[in-house]
N, C-alpha and C positions, 0 to 999 in steps of 0.2 A: 286252649280252648277259650274261643270267644266271648263276651256276654251275653251273646244270646242261644249260644249254646248252654251257656251255665242259664242260664235261666228256663230254659226248657227241660234240664237234667231236674231243677227242684221241682216246677212243675209236673213233670213223671213221675217222679217222689210222692207228689203230696196224693194222699187219699181222694180227697173229694174238693179239688180246686174250686174257689167260689166263681161267680159268673164275671166278677173283673176280673181275674187272673186270665182266665179265658181270654175275652175282649181284649186285654192289654197282649196277649200274646198273639194273638190275629194282626192287630194293628205292626206290632213291631217286626214281624215276619214279612208284611206290606213293605214299607219302611225298607228294610234291609234289600229287598229286591227279589222275595222270595214268596211271591203271592201266591203261588198255586199249594206251597205248605200252609197259608193261612185259610184257605179256601176249604184245605183236608181238613183243619184242626176245627174250622165252625161245623163242618158234616159230623165231625166226635161231638161236638157241643149238643148237637139236633139230639144223640140217640142216649141223651143223660138223662135220668127219669126226675131227678129232684129239681133240676135247671130248666131255665125258659129265658131264651134270648130276650133282651130289654132294647129301647131305642140305641145305644151306645153300642150292642154288641150287634144288631144288624147293619150301622151305618161302618163298625168294623169291617162287618162282611162282605156287603157292599161296593167297598173299597176294593178290598182281597180278589171279589170276582172282575172290577174294571181292569184292575191293573195285570188280570192273567187272562184277561178278555173270554172268559168262561162265564158262554151264555146260558149253558144249562144250569146251571150254577145260580147263573143272578136270576134267572126266572123262580127257582125255588126261594131266594132271598126275600123276593117280591109278593113270593104267594104267604111267604111267613109274616113279612111285614102284613098284609090284611087278615093273617089266621088267627094272629096276634092284638088286630086292631089298632096297629099302631103305624097304621098307611096313612095318617091324616097329621103325622108329626113333620113338623114344616123341614128341622134338618133332613131329618132321615129318609124321607121325599126328595129332596136335592140331592141327598147321596144318590138314591135309586136311578133317578133321572142321570146324572153323570156318569152312573154304573152302567146304563145302558148305552149309553155314547160311546164309555170306550169297548163297549161289545160289539161294537157297530149296529146297534141294533134302533132304529129313531122313532121306529113302531113302538115298540116297551117304553122309551121314555116319554114319547108322547100319551101314551095310556096312564103315565104314572101322572103327569103334569096335567093332565085334563082332569085327574081324579080329583088333584087338590084344592081345599078350601080355601087357602091361602096361598100368594104366591111372593115373592121379593127378589130383589137384584139377583140372586143367587140362582134362584128357581130359572129366571130368561135364559140368564147365560150359560146355564149349563144346558138347557133345550134347545137354543142357537146350535151351541156347539155341537149336540147330537146330531144337527143336519147341516154338518160340513160338507157331506158329497153331494147334498142338495142344495146348492145358494140360492135357487129362488124362493124356496121355504124359507131357508134361515133369514134372507130379508125382509119375507112378509112378518116372522115372527118380529123382527125388530122393529117393524112398522107398529105391528095390535102392541107391544110392550110401551112403546111413546104412547100412545092413545092410551092408556089405562093408567098413564101420570107417573109411569115407573122410568126415573131419569138412568139412563146407559152407564154403567161406570166404565173404568179403564177397561177392564177386563173383556167387558163384554164389546167392547168395540175390537181389541185387539182380536178376538175372536171370528167374528166378520170381514174386516181387514185382512186375515189370513185367507179366508176363505177368496175373498174378490183378487187378491193377489195369484193366489195358484190358478185359477180360472182365470185371469187376465181381463177382468170385467173393470171398466174403468168408472164407468155411469155410474155405478153401485156403492163403488168406492168415492167419487166426488162426494154421492149423497150422505154419505158415513163422515170424510169430511166436515158437511156440514153438519151434521151432528153434533160431531165433536168439538165444532167453533162454539155451535148455540151450548152445548154443556159446560164451557170451561174446561175442557181436554184436549186441546189440539197441542198445548206444552207439555202435557204430559208423555216422560221419555218412552215409554211402552207405546202409548199412543202414535207420536211423532214416527217412532220408528218404522211401525206398521204401516202406516201412510208414505215415507218415503218409499218402505218396497213397493207397498202396491201401486206407487205412479211407475215407478222404475219397472215393475215386470208388465206394466201397461205401455214401457214406452214415451213416458210423460217427464223425461228426465227435469226438464225446467222446473216441474211442478214439485219433482222430489227435493229439488235444491232447494224451493223457496221453504218447504216446509223445514228444512235443515236450518236453514238462515234464520228462520222466528222462534225458535227454540231456545227457550230464557237461559238455560241453563244445559249447555251440551256435554253429558257424560261420552264415555268410551263407546258403548252401545251405540249413541247416534252417529258416530263417527266411522265408526266400524260399518254401519247399514249403509252410511251414504258412501264410503269408498266399495263397497259392493257394488251399488248402484252405478257408478256409473263404469267397474268391468262391465256388468249385465248388458248395458248400454253400448261397449267397446268403444269406452272415452277412458283410457289407461293412463294418457296426460294428465286429465283434469284429476285421475286418482290420486296420482304421483303427488300434484299440487296439492291437493287439500292433504296428503298422510303427510308432508315438510310442513304444513300449518298447523298442526294438532299439537305439538311442543310450541310454538308461539301462541295461541289462542286458549283462553278458558284455565289455560294450565293444565290442560290434559296429554299426559305423557300417551304415545302411543303402546298398548298393550300385546301382551302374544297373541292376541285373538286379532288386534292388528295388521300387526306384520303375516301371519297365518292368512287373511285376509288380502293382503297385497301379493304373497306369496301365489296364492292361489289364481288371484285375479291375471296376475301377466302369465302366467302359464297357461287360463282359459283362454286369454287372448292372440298366444302366439309370439310371445316375449319371454321363450324357458331360459335366456341368459341373463336376462334382467332379474328373474326369480331367483337362478342361482346365487345373481351379487346381491340381492336381498338378506337370500340365507346368511351370509357374511356378514353382512351390516348387523343382521340382528345379533346375530353370536358376539360380536363387538361390543353391542348393547348388555350383554347380559344374561340374553334371554336362551333357553335351552329347549328345542326343537321337539315339540310331541309327536302326537301318530298323526295329527291335520297336516301339521309341518311336513312330513315324512312322505306322506300320501304323494301331497303335491309337489316336491321337491323329485319326487321317486318320476311324475308324470313330467315334468320340467327335463329330465333327463332322459324320457323314452321319448319324447319331441327333437330333442338335438342327438338321439342315436349316440348319446353319451355314453359308452360301455365302463368306463373308468370310474364316472361319477356317480353310475350307478350301482358299481361294486361296492364305494367309500360307503356310499348310504347305506346299502345292505348291510355291511359290516356293522355299521353305527346300529344300525336297527337290532340285528341280534345283540348286540353287545346290552343295546336295553331292552331288551326280549320284548319288543313291540312287532315281531313279522309274524308273530303267531296270530295276529287281524286280520279279517279278511278283505280287509281294505287296504292295507299296506300287500300283503301275499298277492294280490290280484295287481297292483301297482308294478312290486317286481315282475312280475309274468309278463306284463306289458312292457318294461322297460326290456328286460333279457329277447324278449320277441324281436322289438323294432331294430334292437343291435348284431341280429343274425343267431343266436344263443337258441335255438328252440330246444332245444335237450335239457338245459338249465330254465326255462320255464316250465317244462313238462314236470322237471323234479320238484319246482316251487308248489306248481299246480296239485298236484299228489300228494304233499303233505299240509294241505290245507284242509282242517278236520269236517268246517261248515261249510261247505260251498255256497253262496248264494247264485240269484241267476246273472251278476255281472262277472263272477269269476268263471264260471260255467263259457257266457259269451266270449269274454276275453279269450282264453284256452281254445273257443273251436276256431275263434277268426284266426287264431296265430297259425294253427294248425293249414287253413286256409291259404293264410297268405305266404306260406311257405312251402306250397303246391302236395299240402298232406290229405286231399281229399276225404282217402278212406279213413284216416283218423278224425277229423273232421266231425266227418257222420257216425262213427261208430261213438266219439263223445255227445254227440245229440241224440241218438237213442241213450247210452247213459242217463244223461240228465234228465231225460221225458220218464226213465224207469224209474230213476230218485224221488220221483212224486215233485219235483217241482214243472210248471208251465214257461214253455218256453214265450220268449214276447218276440215283437217284433224285430227285433236285433238278432235275437236267436236266429232267425229264419236266414236274414241277409247273411249273417256268417256263414250258414251250412251250404246256400245257394251259391255262394263265393267260394268256397272248397269246393263246390261241382263243377263250379265255371273253369277255375284254374286246373283239374286233375280230369279235364274230358269226359265225367261223370253224366252224360245227357240223360240217361232214363233214371239214374238217380234223383238227378237234380227235376225231372218233371214229377217223381213220388213225392219227394219234397214239396214242393208247392201246391201241390193238389191236396196233402194232406192240413197244410195251412189253416184251410176254413173249417173243411168236413170232421180232420181229428183234433184239431187246437184251439178252432174257435176266433182264429186271427185273421181278419180280414187282407189277403194281401193288397199291399200300397203301389206309390210308383217305384220305390224302391224295388221294393222283390219282383215286380214287373221288369224293370230294367236286368237284373241280375239273371231274371230266365231269357231275354232276348239275349244277355252275354254268351250264357251257356251254348245256345244253340250257335250264335256269330262266332264263336271261338270254335267251336265241333266242325265250321263251312256247312251248315245248314242255313243258309244264309235266306234262301225263298220262303223255308218254316218260321226265319226270324220273324222276317218282316210280313209274314201273313198273320203271325201272335200278336203285334204289333198292330196290326190292324183292327183287329178282333177284341182289344183291349177293351175294357168295359170303363177304365179311366181316360182321359187324355193323354196322349202319349208324350212322356216329357224327354227334355235335352238325354238322358242317360239313357233312354231305351233306344233311340236313335242315333247318339254315340256310340253305343254298343256296334250296333251293326256297319256302324261306317266304316268304326278299327277291325271289324271281322273283314270288310269289301278289300280292307287295302290287305289284309293278307293276304285272303285267296283271288286277290285281284278282279275283284267283279267290280264295272266301272259304271252299268248300267244303274244297279241296285246302289250303288255309291252315289251316283248323282241325285237318286230319290231319297237318299237320308241326307245327302249334304242340302239340299234344299229347303228338307224342312227344317234342318239343324238353324238355314239363315235367316230361317222366318223366327223360330223360337228363338235365339239368341245369335243376331248378327252383328254383336260386337265382340265375338269370341273367335279370337284369330287361330286358334287350335284347329277347328272343323277347319276352315279355310286353307292350312296347311296339309292338312290330311287328303281334303278332295285332290290337292295339286302333288301330293305323293303317288297317290292312286294313277293320275294321268299320268305323271312321271314313269309307274314302274311299268306301264302301259306304251309307254313311247311317244304319248301322245303332247309331244311339248309344247306347240302351239297351245293347247289347252290350259298346261297348266302354267305356262306364261299368263292368261287372260288371267288367271286364280291371283297370281301374285300380284299382277297390274290393280288388279279389283282390291287388294290387300294396299296397296302403294297410295292409293288415291283416296284409301279411309283411313290413313293414318295410324294402320295396325302392323304392329311387328309379331314377328315369331318369338317364341318363349326361346330364349337359348341353351343348348343341351350344355348340362354342367354338372360333373361329379364330383366327389370330392372324397377324404380318406383320412382317418383320424391318425396319426402321427406321434404318441405319447400325449402331451396335453394340447398339441398346436394341430389346427386344420389344415387341409391342404387341398386349394381348389382348381380344376381344372376345366376349361372348357376346348372343341373341337379346333383343333391347331395351336394349341395351347404352349408358347415358347417362354413363359414369365419365368418357371421355375429355375433355379440357379443348376440345378440339375438337369436340364430339358436336353444335354447333349447325349446323356449316359441314356436317359429315358427313350428318346428318337435310336440311339446306337443297339437297346435292347429289341426294340420293337422290330427293328431290322434283323437283327438275328433270327429273332423269332417268326418274323414273315420266309427266310429263307429256307428254316428250317422246316416250314409248314410245307412250302411249297417242292422241298425234295422229299415227303411224304405223301407228295400227292394233292395238299390240298390247293383248292384253287376261292380265292377271293368272290364273295358274293358281290360285286360292283352293282346289284342291284339295287341297294343300299345308300350311292350316291346318284341320289335323284339330282345329278343335272346333265347338261345334253355336251358332256367332254369325252374324250376319248378313254378308253378301260384305263391306259396308264394312269390318266391322271385319275380316275375314280377309284383307283388303287391308291393313290399317296395321300387320297383326301378320307380314305378308310381310317388309314393307319393314324392319321392327328382323331379318328371321335376320343371324345372326353373320357369314355369309360375304360377304353384300352389305357390312356396315358395314367389314368391315378391306379388300375393296375398294375401297370411294368414301375410304376413310383415305388408303391408299396411293396412289389419284389424286391425290389433294388434297399430298399431298407428294413429287412427282416429282421435282422439282427437277433437267430435263434427261433422266433418264430415259427407255429407251423399252420398258422392262418392269416390272412388278412380280410377287411371288410369296407368294400367302397359301395359310397353311395351316389344315386343317381336320379334327377329330377322330371327325367324324360323316360320313355320306355327303351331299352336295351334292345340294339338294332339285331340282326340275324347274323350279319358278319362277326360285329363285334362277340356276341353269344359263341360261334364258332373260335374266334380265334382263341378267346378266354379256358372255353375249353383244355384247347391246346396247350398255352401256360400252363394250367394245372395240370395236364400229364406231365408237361418239359421239365417242374420244376419241384413235385412232389409235393404242391405247397393248398392247403383246401382255399379256396377262394368263394367271399360268399358277395354278391353282387345284390344290391336294391334298389329294383328300380320303380317308376310310377307305378304299377298295380302289382308284385309279389317281391317275394325272394330265389335269387337261383344259387343254390351250393353247387360248384365246382370243385371235382377231385377226381382225380387219374383218367381225366379226357372225357369225363361225364359229367351230367348236370342233372340236379333232381328235378326240375321240371321233365326232364325227356324228352326236350325240344319241342316242347308243346306249353306256350306261354300267349 
């Protein structure tokens, strides 16, 4: 039995506990993280005939109500303070202001504040913190505080700086910087950290660095905040340089938080390999990964589609009993989803006891990208039924599921429900998803009308979805319309020119296709080359079209030749429409044979060594001919082949694909 449980047992056995015992026990519950029990205990105190709360017991009750965010009981404590004539007490008044702030009731905090005959810096700091979601009023209160002659302290400035940081308010942030200088607080480590964070979030990284360099004695917190500032502004090289300096200057060695900041930052800016190397260095220095490290490394494994690494981290988390936390479980769902193991993602998700919005969104999107739109919508409905409110990301995930599974009517219903049923205003991404749903289903004219009627200015995402639909359904005129809009919005994106050229090529409009290619050459644009890769053990093998660099190239092309012959014997005719060049049919077949995804799949099959499945990843959309060929290879070999292209996952098994030939 713990000390608090023992104290409660003694308390319950005491016939008439005195007021001090009640107060101490209420405070103990709040400090231990069980404020609701402290609130319940205060309710019992009020029912005692021989006892009446004093200032200390009311302060303890106010702290319990604030920690529990129990607004109803908070109002009761406030009424009791007035009823017992204690509301003018300065420490109690400050506690009541803080209580209302934690209960997200700035109006209640203001009523207490305005009724107090005397105010100190704690009073001002508490009322400013209560208006954290109303930055204008918080800043006005800070100015009013200065007008009374009360000097802001480090806590006050830190509170208001956090408001400016979250809302990206540079001008008031600079004003706070001036206040800090005038009051001699700019060298305070907490204030300096707040200034660095504010400038970083307002994209004023040079000002952040100036504040950092002017701190008289930099501690680990200052260094870590500056590291995070560089990553936030997309400057990982500067962060790495600063990290190297930590040991050399001020004698401040990197802490676990420093390593975590570097690992998380590298993952966020698209350097997952560097994150994994930092993990190894961290462990060599004697640091053990904590839950923050594990969550960041799992995201790095997800970004690299590193199934083996993800499994190793999963095992480590299981040994240390860290996988029960929702953040880590959600990261595991993401890893297995990105690596093509949807069933494992589902098992982990089902085992999460208290799923938050991020967990639901991740699982809904997992089903969507794997082509299970019905399951994505079922999860969406289950999430709403659980009482959680869907957010903007939830609807992107649900609409994506409708798009990949040809669920047009369901998509319309989800889109229409956003504002009317859930109070979420559709943004540009949601409109683009709706255009994608219509375009993939071949409803190109309806998609065009939808874009024209949009309340928002159509983005590249919307026009791009229409252009992609025109490529699939060979609609040249609408394709030209969509491409013209895209050339205006993003004139330097070569993908749009390539797509229009492919539309012309599919329609055998070779002169038009050549003209588009000439425009690209004249502007120095280059097409992103198709690239596929596969991991065999710890090594990643990469292929491009017509690639013959692999030592086993002869075997790869020999295998594909045998597959092609077997396919012809069974009546399969290569779809040369995907070889968009003005050459004869035989040359087109040869071009198709060398597509990167076919090479990677063939190499994976040749390296199976007892495994029953292979996973291939491609940076562009899989072409129709390769899709048909890989279905045949899966049937021929009995192997489960998973291919993730730029849009979704394809699971090939026994001659069929999970996308049902709709992608």
